[in-house]
N, C-alpha and C positions, 0 to 999 in steps of 0.2 A: 212674834217673830219678824225680824226685820230683814228685808230680803231686797236688794239693790241689784241692778243689773251690773256685770262686770263691765268695769272701765278704767281706764289709765288716769289717775289724778293729777299726773304731771308726765313730762315727757321721757323721765328717767325709767321708771319701771313700774310693775304692779304694787300696789299697797293692798294687801289683803289680810283679812281677820276673821277669825271664827271664834265663837265663844259658846262653851256646852255647859250647861247645868244638870245635874242628877239628883233625884232624890227617889226615896222608897214610897210608894204610893198603891196602895190596896194589893200587896202580895208581890209586887214586881217594882223594878228600878223604871221610873219615867223619865224622860227628857222634859225638864221643866225650863230650860233656858236654852234658846238656840236663836243666835244672832249672827250674821255674817255681813261683810262689806268685801266687794271683789271677789275674785275666783276662788272661793273656799266654802264648800258646801258639806252636807253630810247626807245620807241615804236615811230612809225611815228605819227606826230600830227594828232588831229582830230578838225574839225571845225563843232561842231554842232549847233552854235548860229549866228545869222544873221549878228551881229557886228563884226565877224572875231576873236573872242576870240579863242586862241590857248589851246586846252587840251592836256596835255602830260603826259604819264605815265613813271615814273622812275622805272627801273628794277635792281634787285639785285638777280642773277640767284642762287647763293648759298643758299639764303633763311635765313641764319644765321650768326651771328657775334660771333667768339670766340678770346680768349686770343691773343692778338698781332696784330688782325685786324684794320686798319685803313681805313675808310671809308669819303671820303669827296664830298659833292656835292655842286656846285656854280651854282646860277642862277642870271642872270642880264636881266630884264626887262628895254630895254633902253625907252627914252621919248615916250610917246604914245601907247606902247605896252600894249595889254591885255591878261595875261596868267593866266591858271589854271594848277598847278601841283599836281598829286597825285600818290599814288602807288597801285599796285594790290593787295598786300598781306603785312601781318604784318612783322615787323622787329623783329627777336628773337635773344637775347642777351643770348649766351649760358652760362654755366659754366665755369670760368676761374680760375683754381687754380693757375696759374703764372702771366704772363702778362696781364696787363688790355687792353680792347679793347676800340677804340675811333671812335665816329660817329659825323661828324661836318657838318652843313650845312651854307652856307653863300648866303643871299638872297639881292640882290641890285634891288632897283626899281626906276626908273627915274622919273623926272617930268612930271605929266599927265599919268603916266602909271599906270596899275593895275596888281597886283599879289595875286592870291588865292594858298595858300599852305595848302593843304588838305591830308597829308600822311595818310596810315593806321596806326594803334597802334603799339606802341613798346612793346613787352614783355621782361620783365628782369626776366630769370630764376633764381631760387636760386642759390647762389655760383657764381653769375657773378661779374665781377669786370669792370665798363664800365663808360666812360665818354661822355656824348652827349649835344653837343653845338648847337644851333640855333641862328644866328645872321642876324637881318633884318636892313638893312640901307636904307633910305627912303629920297630922295631928297623931297625939297618943292613941294606940289601937286601931289605927289604920294599918292597912296590909296593901302591899304594892308588888307586882311582878311587871317586869318591863325591859326591853330590849332595843338596841340601836344598832344596826348593821351598814357599815360603810364599805364602799368599793371606790378604790383608786383608779381612775381610768377605765378603759374596757381594751383588756389586754388581747381578747379575741378579735378586735378589730385594729389592733396595731396601736393604740392609745395606752401608752406606759405610766401616764401622768408626769411627763417629764418637765412639764412647767406648770405653774398655778400654785394658790395658797389657799390651804383649807384649814379653818379654825373650829375645833370643836369644844365645847363644853358642856359636860354633864354634871348634875349637882343633886343632890339627894339631903333633905333635912327632915328631922324628925324632931318634932315639938320644938321647932327653930332652930335646934343643933345640927351643924352640919356632920353628916357621916361620910358621903362621898362627895369629893370635890375633885372632878378630873378636867384637865385641860390639856388639849393636843394641838400644835401649830405643825402641819406638815406642809412642806415646801416642795412642789414637784422637783423629783431628782436629788433631793437633800439628804442629809446624814440621817434623818428619822425615818425616811422611807427606806433607807438601805440597811441602815444600822440592825444588829441581832438584838438590841436594847429597845427597838422600835418596830416597825413594820416587818423586819427582816427580810426585805425584798419581796414580800408577799403583797397582794392587792386588795384584799378583803380582811376587815376586822369586824368582830361581834362583840358586843357587852351586852350582859343579861345581868338584871339585879333583882334579888328576893329579899323581901323584909323578914327571913328567919336565916338564922344561922345554928342550927343543931348538927351535932356530928352524924346522925343518921341521913341528914338530907344531904351534907358535903360528899359522904361515903357513897350512897345512891348515885349522886350525880357524876362523880368520878368513874364509878363503874359502868353507869347506863348511859351517858351521853357522851358521844365519841367523834371526832373527828377522823372519818373513815378513809379519806383520800391521803396517799402517802404525802409528807411534806406538810400537811396541815396540823395545828396544835389545840389543844383546848385544856383549859385549867381552871380551878376552882380554889377560891380563897375567900375568908370572911373579914370585913371590917365591923368591928362591934357584933351588932344584932343583924347585920345585913350580908347575905352570900352574893359573892362576885364571880360571874363566869365570864370567861373570855375565849375567843375563837380568832385565830389567824389562818388564813389558807388564800386560795387563788379563785374560788367560785362562791358567787352569792348563794348558789342552789345548797353548796353545802353548808355555808354558815346558817342556812335557814333550817337544813335538815338537823344540824346537830344541836342548835338552841331550841329548836321544836321538842327535840328529844328532853332537853333540859326543864322546859315548860312542861311538858306532861309529868316529870317527876315532881317538880316543885309545886305544881298546882295540887298534887295529892297531898304533899306534906302541909303547904300553908293553908289550903281551903278544904282540905280531906273530901276532895271530890275528883272524879276523873276530868281529863280535858275535854273540851267540847270546841273543836276548830271552827273557826268561821267559815260559813258556806263558801264565800269569795275565794278562800285558798284552794277550792277544788275546780274554781271555773276558768 
């Protein structure tokens, strides 16, 4: 393990990296690579499931991202590994009057391996300038369940994201073939934020991907995962062998509740076992 004290390597912002590798050893998935530079860490792994699935929490002690910060997380689940990664708190993108901030996640899943990527929401404060990228690369036979939840501004605090720029990319490749390529560029107060074809005036968006696209899964997701609050929306569709779920609403908690329902359903279909929520979600 490479451990260095957090420091700014230039006057512009934090440069932080975390690289994690997982392999099945002696009946459970072990962390076989864990290196970091700057303020990105992880807690010791937990094993609450009988099949040895590794639950790991990624930590960013500063709590927020400002202009010039660059955060990079790399997760590699090698053949046969079973991994669930989450975070204990939301990622906050603060106002950036100058340089943009960059957050990138690179997720690699080997043949026969399972990765569940379930981070807390990302909150983009008004005035932020940020680029977020999540790239998922799956080998044949790999399985993936993962979500991204994004909040524009903080409506309860009077921040309606009237200014700022948020660029997001989510890319999923199977055996090198692109299956999901999604890019959004949201400008504060712009057409995408207001239009019915975009955010529709809402402030929270959730995207959930599952590498299974059976009619039984789609039907149960549509019947069992619901956006309960009036005005919120939840939809399910498929792209090839991937099921895509979307949430639109105005509360991060509503998005988490809805996508957690979807995760419970999808886990039973894809992994043939019940959901096992990370302990940190109840603390």
